[in-house]
C-alpha positions as CSV (number, residue, x, y, z in Angstrom):
1,M,113.6,28.7,219.4
2,I,116.7,30.1,220.5
3,I,117.7,30.9,224.0
4,V,120.4,33.5,224.4
5,D,122.0,34.3,227.8
6,D,125.5,34.4,229.2
7,E,124.7,32.6,232.5
8,P,124.5,28.9,232.5
9,I,122.0,28.5,235.3
10,I,119.9,31.1,233.6
11,Q,120.1,28.9,230.3
12,M,119.2,25.8,232.4
13,G,116.3,27.5,234.4
14,I,114.5,28.8,231.0
15,S,114.9,25.5,229.4
16,S,113.4,23.6,232.2
17,L,110.8,26.0,233.5
18,L,107.9,25.0,230.6
19,D,107.3,22.0,228.9
20,Y,107.9,23.3,225.3
21,N,106.8,20.3,223.4
22,A,103.3,21.3,224.5
23,H,103.6,24.3,222.8
24,N,104.9,22.8,219.8
25,I,108.5,24.5,220.3
26,D,111.7,23.2,219.8
27,I,114.8,24.7,221.3
28,I,117.2,24.4,218.6
29,K,120.2,26.5,220.1
30,I,121.5,27.8,223.2
31,C,124.0,30.9,222.7
32,S,126.0,32.7,225.2
33,T,127.2,36.0,223.2
34,G,125.6,38.4,221.0
35,Q,128.0,37.4,218.1
36,E,127.0,33.7,218.4
37,A,123.1,34.7,218.7
38,L,123.6,36.7,215.5
39,N,125.2,34.0,213.5
40,A,122.9,31.3,214.9
41,I,119.8,33.5,213.8
42,R,121.2,34.0,210.4
43,S,122.0,30.4,209.7
44,L,119.0,28.6,211.6
45,S,116.2,31.0,210.9
46,P,114.2,30.5,213.9
47,D,110.7,31.7,214.7
48,L,111.4,32.8,218.2
49,V,114.3,34.2,220.3
50,M,114.5,34.6,224.0
51,M,117.3,36.8,224.6
52,D,118.9,38.5,227.6
53,I,120.0,42.4,227.1
54,N,123.3,42.1,228.9
55,I,125.2,39.8,227.1
56,P,129.0,39.9,225.7
57,C,130.2,41.6,222.5
58,L,126.9,42.7,221.3
59,N,124.1,43.4,223.7
60,G,120.5,41.9,223.1
61,L,119.0,45.1,221.6
62,E,121.8,45.5,219.3
63,V,121.5,42.0,217.7
64,M,117.7,42.7,217.4
65,E,118.3,46.0,215.4
66,I,120.9,44.0,213.3
67,I,118.4,41.1,212.4
68,K,115.3,43.4,212.1
69,K,117.5,45.4,209.5
70,E,118.6,42.3,207.6
71,N,115.3,40.3,207.4
72,A,112.0,41.4,206.1
73,R,110.3,38.8,208.4
74,P,112.5,38.5,211.5
75,P,111.9,36.3,214.4
76,Q,109.8,37.3,217.3
77,F,112.0,38.4,220.2
78,I,111.3,37.8,223.9
79,I,113.8,40.1,225.8
80,L,114.9,39.3,229.3
81,S,116.6,41.6,231.7
82,C,117.6,42.4,235.4
83,H,116.9,46.1,235.2
84,D,113.4,47.2,235.8
85,E,114.1,50.2,233.8
86,F,111.6,52.1,231.5
87,E,114.0,53.3,229.1
88,Y,115.2,49.4,228.4
89,A,111.6,48.5,228.0
90,K,110.7,51.2,225.7
91,Q,113.7,50.7,223.6
92,A,113.1,47.0,223.3
93,V,109.3,47.5,222.3
94,R,110.4,50.4,219.8
95,I,112.8,47.6,218.2
96,G,110.0,45.2,217.9
97,A,110.0,43.0,220.9
98,S,107.0,41.0,221.6
99,D,107.8,41.1,225.3
100,Y,109.9,42.5,228.1
101,L,110.4,40.1,231.1
102,L,112.2,40.9,234.3
103,K,114.6,37.6,235.3
104,N,113.7,38.2,239.1
105,E,109.9,38.0,238.3
106,L,110.1,35.0,235.9
107,T,107.6,32.4,236.6
108,Q,105.9,29.7,234.7
109,E,102.8,31.8,234.2
110,T,104.6,35.0,233.2
111,L,106.6,32.8,230.6
112,E,103.8,31.1,229.2
113,E,101.7,34.3,228.8
114,A,104.6,35.7,226.9
115,L,105.1,32.7,224.6
116,N,101.6,32.5,224.0
117,K,101.7,36.0,222.8
118,A,104.7,35.5,220.7
119,I,103.2,32.4,219.0
120,S,100.0,34.0,218.1
121,Q,102.1,36.8,216.3
122,I,104.1,33.9,214.6
123,K,100.7,32.4,213.3
124,N,99.6,35.8,212.1
125,T,102.7,36.3,210.1
126,H,102.8,32.7,208.8
127,S,99.2,32.9,207.7
128,E,99.8,36.0,205.4
129,D,100.0,35.0,201.7
130,S,103.1,35.5,199.9
131,S,104.3,35.5,196.3
132,D,106.2,32.6,195.1
133,Y,109.6,34.7,195.0
134,E,108.8,36.1,198.7
135,F,108.9,32.5,199.9
136,L,112.0,31.2,198.2
137,F,114.1,34.3,199.3
138,A,112.2,35.4,202.5
139,K,115.1,33.4,204.6
140,R,118.6,32.2,203.8
141,I,118.7,28.7,202.0
142,S,119.5,25.8,204.4
143,F,123.2,24.5,204.5
144,L,121.5,21.4,202.6
145,D,119.9,23.3,200.1
146,N,123.0,25.3,199.6
147,F,125.1,22.6,198.9
148,F,123.1,20.9,196.3
149,L,122.5,24.2,194.6
150,K,126.3,24.6,194.6
151,L,126.4,21.4,193.0
152,L,123.9,21.8,190.3
153,N,125.9,25.2,189.6
154,N,129.2,23.6,189.2
155,W,130.5,25.6,191.9
156,F,132.8,22.9,193.4
157,D,136.3,22.5,192.0
158,S,136.8,18.8,192.4
159,H,134.9,15.7,193.1
160,E,137.0,15.6,196.3
161,H,135.6,18.9,197.4
162,I,132.2,17.6,196.9
163,Q,132.9,14.6,199.3
164,E,134.6,16.8,201.9
165,M,131.4,18.9,201.9
166,M,129.1,16.1,202.3
167,T,131.0,14.6,204.8
168,D,131.3,18.3,206.9
169,L,127.2,18.3,206.3
170,E,126.6,14.6,206.9
171,I,124.9,14.1,203.8
172,S,124.5,10.7,202.4
173,F,123.2,10.4,198.9
174,P,124.2,7.0,197.3
175,G,123.7,6.1,194.0
176,A,125.6,4.4,191.0
177,Y,123.4,6.6,188.2
178,Y,122.0,10.3,188.8
179,V,119.3,11.8,186.8
180,C,118.7,15.7,187.2
181,L,115.4,17.2,186.4
182,T,114.0,20.8,186.3
183,L,110.3,21.1,187.3
184,G,108.2,24.1,186.5
185,Y,105.7,25.9,184.4
186,P,105.8,25.4,180.6
187,E,107.1,28.4,178.7
188,D,103.6,29.3,177.3
189,Y,102.0,29.0,180.6
190,D,100.1,31.9,182.2
191,T,101.9,32.1,185.8
192,K,100.4,35.5,186.5
193,A,97.4,33.8,187.2
194,Y,99.0,32.0,190.2
195,I,100.2,33.7,193.2
196,H,100.8,31.1,195.8
197,S,101.3,31.1,199.4
198,T,104.1,29.5,201.5
199,A,102.2,26.4,201.8
200,F,102.2,25.8,198.3
201,Y,105.9,25.5,197.8
202,A,106.5,23.5,201.1
203,A,103.7,21.2,200.5
204,T,104.9,20.6,196.9
205,C,108.4,19.7,197.9
206,N,107.1,17.4,200.8
207,L,104.7,15.7,198.1
208,I,107.7,15.1,195.7
209,R,109.9,13.7,198.2
210,E,107.2,11.1,199.5
211,L,106.5,10.3,195.9
212,C,110.1,9.6,194.9
213,K,110.6,6.9,198.0
214,K,108.6,4.4,196.0
215,Y,111.4,4.7,193.0
216,C,114.7,5.8,194.3
217,N,116.7,8.2,196.6
218,S,116.1,12.0,195.8
219,Y,116.5,15.3,196.7
220,V,114.1,18.4,195.8
221,T,114.9,22.1,196.4
222,P,113.6,25.2,195.0
223,W,115.6,26.4,192.2
224,D,114.4,29.9,191.6
225,S,111.1,31.7,191.9
226,K,109.5,29.6,188.8
227,H,111.1,26.3,189.1
228,L,112.4,23.0,191.4
229,A,115.3,21.2,191.1
230,L,115.1,17.3,191.4
231,I,118.0,14.9,191.5
232,L,117.1,11.1,191.3
233,A,119.8,8.5,192.6
234,F,119.6,5.1,191.1
235,S,121.6,2.0,192.3
236,E,121.7,0.5,189.0
237,A,122.5,1.4,185.6
238,L,120.3,3.3,183.5
239,T,119.6,2.4,179.8
240,D,117.0,3.8,177.3
241,T,114.7,0.9,178.5
242,S,115.1,1.6,182.3
243,M,114.6,5.4,181.6
244,N,111.2,4.3,180.2
245,S,110.4,2.0,183.1
246,Q,111.8,3.7,186.1
247,V,112.4,7.6,185.4
248,L,109.2,8.3,183.4
249,P,106.9,6.5,185.5
250,C,108.2,8.4,188.7
251,V,108.2,11.9,187.0
252,Q,104.7,11.4,185.6
253,H,103.3,10.2,189.0
254,I,104.9,13.4,190.4
255,L,103.2,15.6,187.9
256,D,99.9,13.8,188.1
257,M,99.9,14.3,191.8
258,I,100.9,18.1,191.7
259,Y,97.8,18.5,189.4
260,L,95.7,16.3,191.6
261,Y,96.6,18.1,195.0
262,Q,97.7,21.8,193.8
263,N,95.4,21.8,190.5
264,I,98.5,23.2,188.9
265,Q,100.0,21.7,185.5
266,F,103.9,21.5,185.8
267,S,106.4,20.4,183.1
268,A,109.6,18.5,183.5
269,G,112.8,18.4,181.6
270,I,114.9,15.3,182.1
271,G,118.9,15.4,181.8
272,S,121.0,12.4,180.8
273,P,122.1,9.9,183.3
274,V,125.5,10.4,184.8
275,T,127.7,8.2,187.0
276,A,128.9,10.8,189.6
277,L,127.9,13.9,191.4
278,D,130.1,16.2,190.1
279,Q,128.7,15.5,186.9
280,C,125.1,16.5,188.0
281,A,125.5,20.3,186.7
282,L,125.8,18.9,182.9
283,S,122.4,16.7,183.5
284,F,120.9,19.5,185.2
285,N,121.7,22.0,182.5
286,E,120.3,19.6,180.1
287,S,117.0,19.4,182.0
288,S,116.8,23.1,181.7
289,I,117.1,22.9,178.1
290,A,114.5,20.0,177.9
291,L,112.0,22.1,179.8
292,R,112.1,24.8,177.8
293,Q,110.8,22.7,174.9
294,C,107.7,21.6,177.1
295,D,104.4,23.1,176.2
296,Q,100.8,22.4,177.1
297,N,100.7,19.3,175.2
298,H,104.2,17.8,175.9
299,S,104.7,18.0,179.9
300,I,107.7,15.7,179.7
301,I,110.9,16.2,177.5
302,I,114.0,14.0,177.8
303,Y,117.0,15.9,176.8
304,N,118.3,13.0,174.7
305,D,115.0,13.2,172.6
306,T,116.3,16.8,171.7
307,N,118.5,17.9,168.8
308,H,120.5,20.4,171.0
309,P,124.2,19.7,171.6
310,S,125.3,18.9,174.9
311,P,126.0,22.0,176.9
312,H,129.2,22.6,178.8
313,P,128.1,23.8,182.3
314,F,129.8,27.4,183.1
315,N,132.2,27.0,185.9
316,I,131.8,30.2,188.2
317,S,135.2,29.7,189.7
318,I,136.9,31.9,187.5
319,I,135.6,34.9,189.4
320,R,134.2,33.5,192.6
321,E,136.9,34.4,195.1
322,G,137.5,37.8,193.6
323,L,133.7,38.4,193.3
324,T,132.9,37.5,197.0
325,T,135.9,39.6,198.4
326,A,134.5,42.4,196.1
327,M,130.8,42.1,197.5
328,D,131.9,41.7,201.0
329,N,133.9,44.9,201.1
330,Y,131.2,46.7,198.9
331,D,133.8,47.5,196.4
332,I,131.4,48.6,193.4
333,F,134.3,49.2,190.8
334,G,135.6,45.8,191.8
335,V,132.3,43.9,191.3
336,R,131.5,45.6,187.9
337,E,135.0,44.9,186.6
338,L,134.4,41.0,187.3
339,L,130.9,40.9,186.2
340,N,131.9,43.0,183.0
341,Q,134.4,40.0,182.4
342,I,131.4,37.7,182.2
343,L,129.5,40.3,180.0
344,D,132.6,40.1,177.4
345,L,132.3,36.4,177.6
346,L,128.9,36.6,176.6
347,R,129.5,38.9,173.7
348,N,132.6,37.5,172.2
349,Y,132.4,33.8,172.9
350,T,128.7,32.7,173.4
351,T,126.6,31.8,170.3
352,E,123.9,29.6,171.8
353,I,121.3,30.9,173.9
354,E,121.0,28.1,176.1
355,T,124.7,28.7,177.1
356,A,123.7,32.1,177.6
357,L,121.1,31.3,179.9
358,A,123.3,29.0,181.9
359,I,126.0,31.5,182.3
360,C,123.5,34.4,183.5
361,S,121.6,31.9,185.7
362,S,124.8,30.8,187.2
363,V,125.8,34.2,188.1
364,L,122.6,35.3,189.6
365,H,122.6,32.2,191.8
366,F,125.9,32.9,193.0
367,V,125.2,36.6,193.7
368,D,121.9,35.5,195.1
369,L,123.5,33.1,197.7
370,S,126.6,34.9,198.5
371,Y,125.8,38.3,198.8
372,K,125.5,39.3,202.4
373,G,124.3,42.9,202.1
374,S,120.5,42.6,202.4
375,E,118.5,39.8,202.7
376,H,116.1,40.7,199.9
377,F,118.2,42.7,197.4
378,L,116.6,40.7,194.3
379,E,113.2,42.2,195.1
380,N,115.0,45.8,194.5
381,I,116.6,45.0,191.4
382,G,115.2,44.7,187.9
383,Q,112.4,46.2,185.8
384,N,109.5,45.8,188.2
385,E,110.0,41.9,187.6
386,V,111.9,39.2,189.6
387,P,115.2,38.8,187.5
388,Y,114.8,35.1,187.2
389,H,111.4,35.8,185.6
390,S,112.8,38.5,183.0
391,L,116.0,36.4,182.3
392,Y,113.8,33.1,181.5
393,K,112.0,35.6,178.8
394,C,115.3,35.9,176.7
395,K,115.0,34.2,173.5
396,T,118.4,35.2,171.9
397,V,121.7,35.7,173.0
398,S,121.6,39.5,172.4
399,Q,118.5,39.5,174.7
400,A,120.6,37.7,177.2
401,I,123.4,40.0,177.0
402,Q,121.1,43.2,177.5
403,W,119.4,41.3,180.5
404,F,123.2,40.8,181.9
405,Q,124.1,44.5,181.4
406,T,120.9,45.6,183.3
407,F,121.8,43.3,186.0
408,I,125.4,44.7,186.7
409,D,123.9,48.3,186.6
410,D,121.0,47.4,188.9
411,F,123.2,45.2,191.4
412,C,125.9,47.9,191.5
413,R,123.2,50.5,192.5
414,Q,121.9,48.3,195.1
415,L,125.4,47.6,196.5
416,T,125.8,51.4,196.8
417,T,122.5,51.6,198.8
418,D,123.3,48.7,201.1
419,F,126.7,50.2,201.8
420,E,124.9,53.5,203.0
421,N,122.4,51.8,204.9
422,K,125.1,49.5,206.5
423,R,127.4,52.5,207.2
424,N,124.8,54.3,208.9
425,W,124.3,51.7,212.0
426,L,127.5,50.0,211.7
427,L,129.9,53.0,212.1
428,P,128.2,54.0,215.4
429,S,128.0,50.5,216.6
430,I,131.9,50.0,216.1
431,K,132.7,53.3,217.8
432,K,130.4,52.5,220.8
433,Y,132.1,49.0,221.1
434,I,135.6,50.8,220.9
435,E,134.7,53.1,223.7
436,E,133.3,50.3,225.9
437,H,136.4,48.2,225.3
438,Y,139.2,50.6,225.3
439,Q,141.0,48.8,228.0
440,E,141.3,45.8,225.8
441,P,143.6,45.2,222.7
442,I,141.4,45.9,219.8
443,S,142.3,44.6,216.4
444,L,140.4,45.1,213.1
445,S,140.0,41.2,212.8
446,D,138.3,41.2,216.4
447,I,135.6,44.0,215.3
448,S,135.2,41.8,211.9
449,A,134.4,38.7,213.8
450,C,132.3,40.3,216.2
451,F,130.1,42.4,213.5
452,N,130.4,39.7,211.0
453,V,131.5,41.8,208.3
454,S,134.8,41.9,206.4
455,C,138.1,43.8,207.6
456,G,138.2,45.5,204.1
457,Y,134.8,46.7,204.6
458,I,135.4,48.1,208.0
459,S,138.4,50.0,206.7
460,T,136.5,51.4,203.8
461,I,133.8,52.8,206.0
462,F,136.2,54.2,208.5
463,K,138.2,56.0,206.0
464,K,135.4,57.2,203.7
465,S,133.0,58.2,206.8
466,N,135.4,59.2,209.5
467,G,138.3,60.6,207.7
468,I,140.7,58.4,209.7
469,G,141.7,54.6,209.5
470,F,140.2,52.1,212.2
471,N,143.5,51.8,214.1
472,E,143.6,55.5,214.3
473,C,140.3,55.8,215.7
474,V,141.1,53.1,218.4
475,T,144.4,54.8,219.2
476,Q,142.4,58.1,219.6
477,A,139.9,56.6,222.1
478,K,142.6,55.1,224.2
479,I,144.7,58.2,224.3
480,R,141.4,60.2,225.3
481,H,140.9,57.7,228.3
482,A,144.8,57.9,228.9
483,K,144.5,61.6,229.7
484,Q,141.9,61.1,232.3
485,L,143.6,58.3,233.7
486,L,147.3,60.1,234.0
487,L,145.4,62.7,236.2
488,E,144.3,60.6,239.0
489,P,146.4,60.7,242.0
490,E,149.7,58.5,242.7
491,I,148.7,56.5,239.4
492,K,151.8,54.9,237.6
493,I,152.2,55.3,233.9
494,Y,152.8,51.6,233.4
495,D,149.2,51.2,235.2
496,V,147.8,53.1,232.9
497,A,149.4,51.3,229.9
498,Y,148.2,48.1,231.2
499,Q,144.6,49.4,232.0
500,L,144.6,50.5,228.2
501,G,145.3,47.2,226.8
502,Y,149.2,48.2,226.2
503,S,151.6,45.3,227.1
504,D,154.6,47.6,226.7
505,P,154.7,50.8,228.6
506,Y,157.5,52.4,226.8
507,Y,155.5,51.8,223.5
508,F,152.4,53.4,225.0
509,S,154.6,56.5,225.9
510,K,155.5,56.9,222.4
511,V,152.4,56.7,221.3
512,F,151.0,59.1,223.6
513,K,153.7,61.7,222.7
514,K,152.7,61.2,219.1
515,Y,149.2,62.2,219.6
516,T,149.5,64.8,222.3
517,G,153.1,66.4,221.6
518,F,153.8,65.4,225.4
519,S,155.1,62.2,227.0
520,P,153.0,60.8,229.8
521,K,155.3,62.5,232.4
522,E,155.2,65.8,230.6
523,Y,151.5,65.9,230.2
524,I,151.1,65.3,234.2
525,R,153.6,68.0,235.1
526,S,151.7,70.5,232.7
527,K,148.5,69.7,233.9
528,S,149.7,70.0,237.6
529,S,151.1,73.2,236.6
530,D,147.9,74.7,235.3
531,R,145.9,73.5,238.4
532,E,148.6,75.5,240.6
533,K,148.1,78.4,238.7
């Protein structure tokens, strides 16, 4: 649970009012502002949020609206307020709050009743079956999973970059040799017969973690909607003999237990041993190739036993920065131009299907993890099939090229849709913020930080939808209020300037004359003359 309130005494009161452990609730974060709450909800994916309405930057109802639009399965919200007003309560319920509590009437009994109601709704949500894809992409991937997925996708620039990230995330993964595996269904297996609940994937990953403890350090994470990625870390050198004596028994044990407990016959592709984490992408690429050689009679394939040349992992860094900026700004032309560069690479320089699949998979993973437009955008693209599924059906380079072209078209269409949807709620919200904070200096970077969108995107929606730029919109709002303030009796022009966030009265006068045609003094005289008439 996350608690959101800007008053420390209220934070302490809510935290100590009940024995949350008795309800199996962990308080994982306490926030003081709407923006802080928004960031925490996005990164921590809590089941429950208890939040005040009147908090700085974004109010509680605005935070709820944003999260509800971004998430197919948002957390339950309990709204707190000092206002006993029907309109507040009605709006909170309309957006989807499970309860609306008044702070001055808050007791152990009322809080416990609200919690029990929210917990019941959470349990009902969790009990609903979802497909494998819905589980993998229903929530943002954790920072830890994110790190290992980037590692296996070869997204880090250097070994030093990897170590820096591990230090920041407090990751300890010691090993002298690493072996990467891809676990999943064999190519000729009928996966349509198996639509699993969330519990299947959680239980499978937990089972693998426990089994690996007997053999070595490990990390397992969902790779896509059909596969798991597993890294094994060994303290001693791995030879052909030790591969057979250490790695194979571990992998066979995992497959046997998955079959025993889940009644699903998984297969495993095993990459070559490597001596450093920055080489894991190569080993993982090999394991993916090996997995595609598996069938129902051969559930484990070691890459070194195949005849494939060792693949060179594709490095997304050639377009990473540009593609991230283009996606953040909803620059459809820029996104298409950069992805077309990869399409040219596939058409002109790629001859092996394994290389083509690795490139397509890496780009798909990067977009999936980096795109912030909509939480489940992959569900909305593709020919009525999850993109990962359709990608792995490609058997030739030409099929992979056709898949990538379709992906570019579908993704750009989704970008356009998300741009329109976001603009519809974001533009009014920013205008409201400007009106409420006209007395302060308001910069584009301030709004970017407050609403967690890029400066470029804000500029784009103002120019396309408003006909004027962001800075001009802020200035017009200040001038509207300046006209009202200047008509107050005995008010000084420099007081008006300071009230509007201008530190220089002379600059304020210049801006005022530019937008009204009058200096502040001339405006006051003209209005005084009008009243006398």
